[in-house]
N, C-alpha and C positions, 0 to 999 in steps of 0.2 A: 885540750885547752882549758886553762883555769880561768877563774873569775877576773883576775887582774888583766889578763890579755884581752878580755872582752870589754872591760871598763875603760882601759887606757885610751883607745881611740875616741871614745865618746865623751871623755871628761872635759875637754875644752868647750865642747858645745853645751854640755850641762852647765858649766860655769858661766857661759855667755847668757844662757836663758835665765839662770838664777840671778845674775847681776842686773839684767833688764827688768825682771820682776821686782827686785829689791828697790831699784831706782824709782820705778813707777809707783810702788806702794808707799815709799817715803814721800814722794811728791804729791800723792793724793790725800795725804793726811792734812787735817786742818792745823793751823798754828794755834797752840794753846796759850802761849804767853808772848807778850811783846818783848822788844829788846830792852825796855826799861826794867823789866823783871829780872833780867840777868845781872843788872848792876845795882840791885837793891831797891829798885823803885817799887811803889805800891801797885800790885796787880793781884787783887784778891780774887778776881773772877777765875783765874787759871788754877788757883790752889784748891778750889771747891768743885772743879769740873769733873764729872763722872762720865766715862765712855759708855755708850749704850748702842745696841743694834749694829748697824753697819760699821760704825766707827770702832767699836770693840773688835769686830771681826777683822777689820783692816789692820788694827794694832797687833792682834795676835798673829795674823798672816805675815806681817812684816817681821816679827820676831822669829817665826818658823822659817821663813825664807832666809833670814840672816844666819840662823844656825846651820841650815843646809849648805849655805854658801861657804861658811867657815869650815865645815866638815869636808866639803869637796876640795878646798884649798889644802887642808892638812893631808887629805888622801893623795892629792897630786904631789905634795912634797915627799911623802913617804914612798910613793911608787917610783918617782923619777929621781929622788935624792940618793 
């Protein structure tokens, strides 16, 4: 048995877990800018905001989980495609 045969049955469950973790980590993050900042409004507080501590960990965790999720999707496309 090779590695592909062992990963293929578990891949949907891995993707479900990663998607739940990704949604939760995005929802736990604070909103840095208001809607007015997206349309050119003055929102100077969001441009000088620096992440520290748990907020920095959550930001990096979200990036890591999203990279793993995209990798698992590409792996699923390669294996089943």
